[in-house]
C-alpha positions in Angstrom: 49.6 52.7 36.6 50.9 55.2 34.1 54.5 55.4 32.9 56.2 58.8 33.0 59.4 59.6 31.1 61.4 62.7 32.1 64.0 64.3 29.7 66.7 66.5 31.2 68.7 68.6 28.7 71.8 69.2 30.9 74.0 72.2 30.0 73.0 72.4 26.3 69.8 73.3 24.5 68.3 70.4 22.4 66.6 70.8 19.0 65.3 68.0 16.8 67.1 65.6 19.2 66.6 61.8 18.9 66.1 60.1 22.3 65.9 56.4 23.2 65.1 54.8 26.5 65.1 51.1 27.4 61.6 49.6 27.7 59.8 46.3 28.0 57.2 47.1 25.3 56.9 44.8 22.3 58.1 45.9 18.9 55.2 47.1 16.8 53.1 48.3 19.7 51.4 51.6 18.9 52.3 54.2 21.5 52.9 57.9 21.8 54.1 60.4 24.4 52.0 63.3 25.9 53.3 66.3 27.6 51.5 68.3 30.3 50.6 71.0 27.8 48.9 68.4 25.6 51.6 68.2 23.0 51.8 64.6 21.6 55.0 63.1 20.3 55.3 60.1 18.0 57.1 57.2 19.6 58.4 53.9 18.3 59.5 50.7 19.9 62.5 49.1 18.3 65.0 46.4 19.1 68.8 46.4 18.9 71.4 44.1 20.3 68.7 41.9 21.8 67.0 44.7 23.9 63.9 46.8 23.2 63.9 50.6 23.4 61.5 53.4 22.9 62.5 56.1 20.4 61.1 59.7 20.1 62.4 63.1 19.1 62.5 66.3 21.2 61.6 69.2 19.0 63.1 71.9 21.2 64.1 72.2 24.9 66.2 74.9 26.5 69.5 74.2 28.4 69.2 73.2 32.0 65.6 72.3 31.8 63.5 69.2 31.8 60.2 68.0 30.4 58.0 65.0 31.4 55.9 62.9 29.1 53.2 60.3 29.8 53.4 57.1 27.8 50.0 56.6 26.0 48.3 53.9 24.0 47.9 54.6 20.3 50.1 56.2 17.7 50.4 59.9 17.1 49.3 61.1 13.7 52.4 61.2 11.5 53.4 59.8 8.2 56.9 58.7 9.4 59.8 57.3 7.5 59.2 54.5 5.0 61.7 52.2 3.2 60.9 50.6 -0.1 63.2 48.0 -1.6 63.4 47.3 -5.4 65.9 46.6 -8.2 68.9 46.5 -5.8 67.9 49.8 -4.3 66.2 51.0 -1.2 64.2 54.3 -1.3 64.0 56.4 1.9 60.8 58.4 2.0 59.6 61.0 4.5 55.9 61.4 4.4 55.9 59.7 1.0 58.5 62.1 -0.5 61.9 60.8 -1.5 64.9 61.8 0.7 67.5 59.4 -0.7 68.1 56.1 -2.4 70.6 53.5 -1.3 72.2 51.8 -4.4 73.8 48.5 -3.5 73.9 46.5 -6.7 76.9 44.6 -7.9 77.2 46.9 -11.0 78.7 49.5 -8.6 82.1 49.3 -7.1 80.6 50.1 -3.7 77.2 51.0 -2.2 76.2 54.7 -2.0 73.3 57.0 -1.3 72.0 59.3 -4.1 70.3 61.7 -4.4 70.3 63.3 -1.0 67.4 65.8 -1.2 67.4 68.9 0.9 64.6 71.1 2.2 64.2 73.0 -1.1 63.7 69.8 -3.2 67.2 70.0 -4.7 69.9 67.4 -4.2 72.7 68.4 -1.9 75.2 66.0 -3.4 76.8 65.8 -6.9 74.9 63.8 -9.5 78.0 62.8 -11.6 78.6 60.0 -12.6 75.2 58.6 -11.9 73.7 61.3 -14.0 76.5 62.1 -16.4 75.6 65.4 -18.0 74.3 67.8 -15.4 75.0 71.4 -16.5 77.7 73.0 -14.5 78.9 69.8 -12.8 82.6 68.9 -13.2 83.5 65.4 -14.2 86.5 64.8 -11.9 86.8 61.9 -9.4 84.1 59.6 -10.7 84.6 57.3 -7.7 83.2 60.0 -5.4 79.6 59.0 -5.6 77.4 61.3 -3.5 77.5 59.6 0.0 79.7 56.5 0.4 82.2 54.5 2.4 85.7 53.5 1.1 89.4 53.3 2.0 92.4 53.7 -0.3 94.8 51.1 1.3 93.4 47.9 2.7 96.3 45.4 2.7 97.6 47.3 -0.3 94.3 47.3 -2.2 92.9 50.6 -3.4 89.3 50.5 -2.3 88.9 54.3 -2.8 89.6 54.9 -6.5 88.2 53.0 -9.4 91.2 52.6 -11.7 92.2 49.2 -13.1 92.8 46.7 -10.3 90.8 48.6 -7.7 89.1 46.9 -4.8 85.3 46.5 -4.4 82.8 46.6 -1.6 80.3 43.8 -2.6 76.9 43.9 -0.8 75.9 40.4 0.0 72.6 41.3 1.7 70.6 44.5 2.2 67.8 44.3 4.8 65.1 46.6 6.0 65.1 46.3 9.8 62.4 48.8 10.7 60.0 51.5 9.4 58.0 53.8 11.6 56.8 57.1 12.8 60.2 58.1 14.4 62.9 56.2 12.5 63.7 53.7 9.8 66.8 51.4 9.7 68.7 49.6 6.9 71.4 47.0 7.4 74.0 45.9 4.8 76.3 42.9 5.0 79.3 43.4 2.7 82.6 41.8 1.6 85.6 44.0 0.9 87.4 42.4 -2.0 90.9 42.9 -3.5 91.3 43.7 -7.2 91.6 40.0 -8.0 88.4 39.2 -6.0 89.9 37.8 -2.8 88.0 38.7 0.4 89.9 41.1 2.6 87.3 41.6 5.3 83.6 41.6 6.2 81.6 44.7 7.0 78.3 45.2 8.8 76.8 48.7 8.1 73.6 50.3 9.4 71.8 53.5 8.5 69.2 55.0 10.8 67.0 57.8 9.4 65.1 60.0 11.9 61.8 61.7 11.3 62.7 65.4 11.7 60.9 68.4 10.4 61.2 69.1 6.7 63.9 71.7 7.3 66.4 69.1 8.6 67.4 65.4 8.3 69.5 63.3 10.5 71.2 60.0 9.6 73.2 57.8 12.0 75.7 55.5 10.2 77.6 52.7 11.9 80.2 50.5 10.3 81.9 47.4 11.9 84.7 45.6 10.2 85.7 41.9 10.8 88.9 40.3 9.6 87.9 36.8 8.7 90.7 35.3 6.6 93.9 37.0 7.8 95.1 40.2 9.5 93.9 43.4 7.9 95.7 46.7 7.9 94.1 50.0 6.9 97.0 52.0 5.5 97.7 55.6 6.6 96.3 57.4 3.5 94.3 60.6 2.8 92.5 58.7 0.1 89.7 57.2 2.2 86.8 57.9 4.5 84.3 55.8 6.4 81.7 58.6 5.9 82.3 60.4 2.7 80.3 63.2 0.9 80.7 64.9 -2.4 78.5 68.0 -2.2 76.5 69.5 -5.0 78.8 71.5 -7.3 77.0 74.8 -6.5 78.1 74.3 -2.9 81.8 73.9 -3.7 84.0 76.1 -1.5 86.0 77.0 -4.7 82.8 79.0 -5.5 80.0 80.1 -3.2 80.3 77.4 -0.6 82.0 77.3 2.8 83.8 74.7 4.9 83.8 75.1 8.7 84.8 72.8 11.5 84.1 72.5 15.2 87.1 74.7 16.1 85.9 77.5 13.9 88.4 76.9 11.1 87.1 78.0 7.7 88.1 76.8 4.2 90.3 74.1 3.0 93.6 75.7 4.1 92.4 75.7 7.7 90.5 72.4 7.8 92.2 69.9 5.5 94.2 67.3 7.4 93.2 68.9 10.8 91.4 67.1 13.6 87.9 68.2 14.6 84.7 66.8 16.2 82.7 67.7 13.2 82.9 69.4 9.8 80.2 71.2 7.9 80.0 72.0 4.2 77.3 74.5 3.2 76.4 76.6 0.1 73.7 77.4 -2.4 71.4 75.1 -4.3 68.3 75.9 -6.2 65.9 77.4 -3.7 68.3 78.5 -0.9 71.3 77.7 1.2 71.8 74.2 2.6 74.5 72.4 4.6 75.8 68.9 5.3 77.5 68.2 8.7 79.4 65.0 9.5 79.8 64.5 13.3 82.4 62.0 14.6 81.3 59.7 17.4 83.4 60.1 20.5 83.6 56.3 20.7 85.3 56.1 17.3 89.0 55.2 16.8 91.2 58.3 16.6 88.5 60.7 17.8 88.5 63.6 17.0 89.2 62.4 13.5 91.4 64.0 10.7 89.4 65.5 7.8 90.0 65.1 4.1 87.9 68.1 3.0 88.6 70.0 -0.2 87.4 73.2 -2.0 86.2 71.1 -5.0 83.4 69.5 -2.9 84.8 66.5 -1.0 84.3 66.0 2.7 85.3 62.8 4.5 
């Protein structure tokens, strides 16, 4: 008996949309999905929180429509997302081409992703200070490393800046959880430390990278904190962000770039310190115009969140 999966869009059109559905298939089983018109979608079985699920990506589906797929034996032809771990780094490759690298070594104050390569082959985040002398890049805020997580007041410890006495996010373990035709997943186990090395809390972080067309990339990031020694307070400060980006300097809104949020506010003066479901920063890089959008999850604390987004290139 064949298995049929029907996807209904609801009131909104869907494009490059990751989908997952609970299943009883074993992890690693080669499967695909076939539509009535013969279109074949890559599919991948993964496990999370003790349950298996089937992942696939809807390329395009209009609002108020539905499409059914038959579950088939055998993988669809695709190169997928591959993770390669080496030298306290994990490379994320799409079809063998580098998208980003996770740097988690103890020489850094906190883990970060760099470069973040866009559809034209150019990085969409600032190279400084990892590459110190890129022409045209300002050398301000060296703690703002491309794509990172930090907070400026954790029980009084500054985990955002990197001045004397700053806190650290020490990665204890970095694990590759899955590679595949649809998605790849990395898990980090970290200790947040005070300036004198005392543990403030534990963090479990995951990144999921989805196999979208070359014109787009999607990353799900989840962060969970656990106070293990004593109560922990995250102070009310603008100097912090669980998901933080420093865009490429050519994209800065002080120049040719643009900031826009979910309410249609444009520029730092309309978006900084304001709540929004998402915020987008776009501008030119060599080859064309690109953008980075951070979307707050409705289940997050304080949703929709407040944004610390600046004309000089910061979005968090």
